[in-house]
FITORSE-189271 format. One record per residue: residue in one letter; x, y, z of N, C-alpha, C, CB in turn. Coordinates in Angstrom, 3 decimals, decimal comma, padded with zeros to 6 digits. Atoms other than C-alpha are relative to their C-alpha. Glycine has a CB too. Layout:
N
NODE aa   n_east  n_north     n_up  ca_east ca_north    ca_up   c_east  c_north     c_up  cb_east cb_north    cb_up
NODE  A        X        Y        Z        X        Y        Z        X        Y        Z        X        Y        Z
...
***
This chain:
83
NODE aa   n_east  n_north     n_up  ca_east ca_north    ca_up   c_east  c_north     c_up  cb_east cb_north    cb_up
NODE  M  000,696  000,425  001,130  034,613 -058,022 -087,398 -001,071  001,004 -000,353 -000,565 -001,346  000,222
NODE  S  000,976 -000,868  000,463  032,461 -055,821 -089,516 -001,332 -000,647 -000,340  000,513  000,677 -001,121
NODE  K  001,392  000,491  000,226  028,683 -056,317 -089,697 -000,790  001,004 -000,845 -000,738 -000,239  001,368
NODE  P  000,775 -000,901  000,729  026,740 -054,698 -092,512 -001,457  000,166  000,656 -000,067 -000,494 -001,459
NODE  L  001,294 -000,293 -000,508  023,552 -052,970 -091,422 -000,846  000,564 -001,040  000,066  000,897  001,131
NODE  K  000,842 -000,572  000,996  020,674 -052,332 -093,728 -000,806  001,072  000,457 -000,817 -000,948 -000,555
NODE  T  000,922 -001,151 -000,344  018,752 -049,099 -093,714 -001,102  000,010 -001,003  000,747  001,410  000,004
NODE  K  001,223 -000,107  000,854  015,473 -048,156 -095,259  000,320  000,466 -001,453 -001,010  001,004  000,652
NODE  G -000,439 -000,489  001,295  017,310 -046,411 -098,078  000,898 -000,987 -000,673  000,701  001,317  000,136
NODE  A -000,777  000,918  000,909  019,759 -047,805 -100,635  001,501 -000,063  000,720  000,050  000,634 -001,681
NODE  H -001,324 -000,061 -000,565  022,684 -047,114 -098,228  000,369 -001,107  000,774  000,161  001,110  000,771
NODE  L -000,454  001,065 -000,699  024,753 -049,695 -096,539  000,966  000,616  001,050  000,639 -001,055 -000,932
NODE  I -000,791 -000,513 -001,074  026,271 -048,910 -093,111  000,808 -001,247  000,587 -000,943  000,730  001,109
NODE  V -000,837  001,144 -000,514  029,184 -051,053 -091,885  000,427  000,417  001,440  001,329 -000,301 -000,975
NODE  M -000,213 -000,193 -001,459  029,442 -051,351 -088,059  001,275 -000,757  000,402 -001,258 -000,515  000,850
NODE  S -001,221  000,713 -000,339  032,941 -052,266 -086,697  000,282  000,331  001,490  001,225  000,421 -000,965
NODE  D -000,282 -000,143 -001,484  033,745 -052,892 -083,054  001,605  000,067  000,147 -000,660 -001,319  000,887
NODE  E -001,401  000,010 -000,003  037,515 -053,009 -083,949  000,456  001,455  000,103  000,553 -000,708 -001,244
NODE  K -000,687 -001,298 -000,050  039,405 -049,983 -082,706 -001,072  001,090 -000,061  001,047  000,155 -001,186
NODE  D  001,009 -001,082  000,105  036,019 -048,057 -082,339  000,198  000,915  001,265 -001,533 -000,612 -000,081
NODE  I -000,326 -000,944 -001,112  036,967 -045,039 -080,134 -001,213  000,394  000,871  000,617  001,275 -000,582
NODE  T  001,154 -000,339 -000,693  033,405 -044,486 -079,184 -000,402 -000,967  001,047 -001,035  000,174 -000,902
NODE  L  000,129  000,978 -001,061  033,512 -047,614 -077,048  001,020 -000,074  001,086 -000,052 -001,230 -000,572
NODE  D -000,971 -000,131 -000,990  036,498 -046,575 -075,091 -000,470  000,872  001,178  001,219  000,542 -000,605
NODE  P  000,459 -000,777 -001,074  035,424 -045,525 -071,562  000,716  001,231  000,322 -000,024 -000,759  001,089
NODE  E -000,792 -001,283 -000,257  038,299 -042,982 -071,267 -000,428  000,990 -000,965  001,551 -000,187 -000,109
NODE  W  000,362 -001,079  000,983  037,263 -041,248 -074,499 -001,427  000,490  000,353  000,064 -000,544 -001,543
NODE  I  001,399 -000,427 -000,347  033,630 -041,238 -073,379 -000,082  000,935  001,136 -000,844 -001,172  000,323
NODE  E -000,113 -000,841 -001,121  034,560 -039,710 -070,154  000,572  001,351 -000,326  000,796 -000,647  001,005
NODE  E -000,567 -001,286  000,548  036,583 -036,990 -071,939 -001,095  000,781 -000,620  001,129 -000,245 -001,054
NODE  Q  001,077 -000,796  000,674  033,615 -036,204 -074,088 -001,135  000,575  000,861 -000,624 -000,846 -001,013
NODE  V  001,052 -000,534 -000,908  031,187 -035,923 -071,205  000,509  001,173  000,717 -000,475 -001,039  001,005
NODE  H -000,479 -001,093 -000,726  033,469 -033,568 -069,415  000,151  001,207 -001,018  001,350 -000,379  000,723
NODE  R -000,016 -001,057  001,056  033,902 -031,584 -072,704 -001,342  000,603 -000,149  000,455 -000,553 -001,350
NODE  L  001,316 -000,494  000,161  030,086 -031,341 -073,089 -000,479  000,725  001,185 -000,899 -001,066 -000,314
NODE  A  000,325 -000,641 -001,169  029,618 -030,358 -069,510  000,606  001,393  000,006  000,433 -000,802  001,150
NODE  G -000,725 -001,312  000,093  032,275 -027,596 -069,915 -000,720  000,959 -001,010  001,521 -000,239 -000,463
NODE  W  000,578 -000,771  001,092  030,526 -026,530 -073,138 -001,396  000,601  000,541 -000,199 -000,957 -001,338
NODE  E  001,306 -000,529 -000,572  027,119 -026,153 -071,311  000,200  001,038  000,983 -000,806 -001,077  000,646
NODE  Y -000,302 -000,983 -000,997  028,659 -024,146 -068,497  000,597  001,296 -000,835  001,080 -000,636  001,134
NODE  L -000,573 -001,159  000,814  030,579 -021,863 -071,080 -001,223  000,763 -000,664  001,075 -000,556 -001,184
NODE  N  001,157 -000,695  000,665  027,230 -021,332 -072,978 -000,782  000,860  000,987 -000,967 -001,040 -000,648
NODE  R  000,772 -000,819 -001,049  025,440 -020,227 -069,745  000,820  001,281  000,275 -000,229 -000,851  001,414
NODE  H -000,764 -001,257 -000,365  028,302 -017,880 -068,930  000,031  001,058 -001,114  001,457 -000,360  000,361
NODE  V  000,057 -000,917  001,161  028,425 -016,313 -072,435 -001,337  000,610 -000,121  000,343 -000,709 -001,289
NODE  R  001,332 -000,502  000,116  024,670 -015,891 -072,426 -000,517  000,676  001,257 -000,891 -001,091 -000,370
NODE  H  000,437 -000,709 -001,230  024,690 -014,341 -069,044 -001,219 -000,632  000,624 -000,300  001,457 -000,303
NODE  E  001,224  000,682 -000,710  022,404 -017,133 -067,681  000,491 -000,678  001,268 -000,737 -001,129 -000,961
NODE  L -000,504  000,638 -001,231  024,506 -018,031 -064,573 -000,978  000,101  001,095  001,295  000,606  000,441
NODE  D  000,875 -000,270 -001,136  021,921 -016,607 -062,324 -001,293 -000,896 -000,084 -000,377  001,535  000,031
NODE  K  001,134  000,910  000,191  019,249 -018,933 -063,727  000,422 -001,406  000,432 -000,486  000,005 -001,495
NODE  A -000,251  001,372 -000,343  019,029 -022,327 -062,120 -000,185 -000,972 -001,110 -000,839 -000,380  001,085
NODE  M  000,139  001,203  000,935  019,763 -025,497 -064,242 -000,057 -001,248  000,881  001,250 -000,110 -001,068
NODE  L  000,044  001,326 -000,761  018,539 -028,719 -062,653  001,100 -000,933 -000,441 -001,374 -000,725 -000,203
NODE  P -000,999  000,933  000,428  021,179 -031,394 -062,618 -000,580 -000,968 -001,008  000,575 -000,737  001,180
NODE  Q  000,576  000,956  001,029  018,756 -033,737 -064,597  000,054  000,723 -001,379 -001,558 -000,440  000,372
NODE  E -000,068 -000,811  001,255  018,557 -030,971 -067,303  001,413 -000,080 -000,575 -000,395  001,516  000,268
NODE  L -001,323  000,047  000,366  022,357 -030,873 -067,458  000,398 -001,509 -000,497  000,844  000,490  001,213
NODE  C -000,270  001,396  000,430  022,598 -034,737 -067,620 -000,637 -000,352 -001,239 -000,422 -000,958  000,999
NODE  D  000,650  000,310  001,256  020,049 -034,892 -070,367  000,775  000,694 -001,205 -001,516  000,472  000,060
NODE  K -000,725 -000,746  001,003  022,070 -032,307 -072,395  001,261 -000,736 -000,334  000,305  001,416  000,470
NODE  I -001,334  000,645  000,195  025,427 -034,207 -071,884 -000,074 -001,549 -000,160  000,914  000,337  001,206
NODE  G  000,179  001,397  000,329  023,954 -037,682 -072,308  000,507 -000,999  001,028  000,655 -000,263 -001,260
NODE  V -000,476  000,914 -001,003  024,645 -039,270 -068,973 -001,321 -000,204  000,897  001,342  000,613  000,845
NODE  H  001,099  000,394 -000,949  022,495 -040,802 -066,165 -000,337  001,024  000,928  000,339 -001,186  000,770
NODE  K  000,353 -001,042 -000,821  020,654 -038,608 -063,860  000,717  000,326  001,262 -001,199 -000,186  000,286
NODE  G -000,777 -000,210 -001,212  022,898 -039,085 -060,908  001,489  000,478 -000,251  000,004 -001,304  000,790
NODE  Y -001,372 -000,225  000,321  026,111 -038,231 -062,785  000,528  001,298  000,638  000,167  000,036 -001,497
NODE  I -000,535 -001,322 -000,427  026,322 -034,494 -061,781  000,223 -000,113  001,523 -001,018  001,231 -000,374
NODE  H -000,193  000,137 -001,542  025,892 -035,543 -058,021  001,241 -000,745  000,200 -001,216 -000,767  000,753
NODE  E -001,205  000,745 -000,243  028,664 -038,086 -058,418  001,263  000,849 -000,294 -000,007 -001,267 -000,846
NODE  M -001,011 -000,889  000,300  030,849 -035,551 -060,180  000,408  000,986  001,028 -000,351  000,648 -001,095
NODE  T -000,170 -000,971 -000,978  030,340 -032,982 -057,458  000,638 -000,571  001,207 -001,255  000,616  000,321
NODE  K -000,651  000,741 -001,118  031,177 -035,477 -054,786  001,529 -000,249 -000,115 -000,668 -001,326  000,130
NODE  S -001,463  000,329  000,370  034,404 -036,437 -056,660  000,751  001,271  000,185  000,185 -000,553 -001,539
NODE  I -000,676 -001,401  000,003  035,387 -032,691 -057,008  000,233  000,378  001,439 -000,916  001,158 -000,739
NODE  R -000,076 -000,376 -001,435  034,588 -032,081 -053,310  001,086 -000,810  000,656 -001,364 -000,228  000,735
NODE  K -000,988  000,951 -000,586  036,693 -035,077 -052,281  001,392  000,439 -000,417 -000,272 -001,494 -000,466
NODE  K -001,244 -000,464  000,428  039,649 -033,870 -054,415  000,488  001,290  000,594 -000,040  000,119 -001,366
NODE  L -000,390 -001,311 -000,577  039,553 -030,326 -053,069  000,310 -000,026  001,413 -001,034  000,975 -000,194
NODE  N -000,139  000,153 -001,450  039,263 -031,438 -049,467  001,401 -000,794  000,190 -001,332 -000,825  000,660
NODE  A -001,216  000,759 -000,143  042,280 -033,744 -049,997  001,219  000,941  000,042  000,129 -001,012 -001,148
NODE  K -001,219 -000,980  000,209  044,583 -030,647 -050,815  000,236  000,689  001,332 -000,279  001,158 -001,192
***
């Protein structure tokens, strides 16, 4: 069901929760991974790999909770050790 949202200007925004891809957890996870990859690529291209980036800084840039990078690292380590 669509709900109109009033803004300060004369514009009218319609919010719809039907088929809203931004609410899909799988889509969100894909975007988080894409953004993390983008941040790593930026650091590589700018030759900033030798400069430390705190996990909290990366989490802030990609829009996730502060423990996300730690959880992601544990998950990767677990997958690598399983092989």
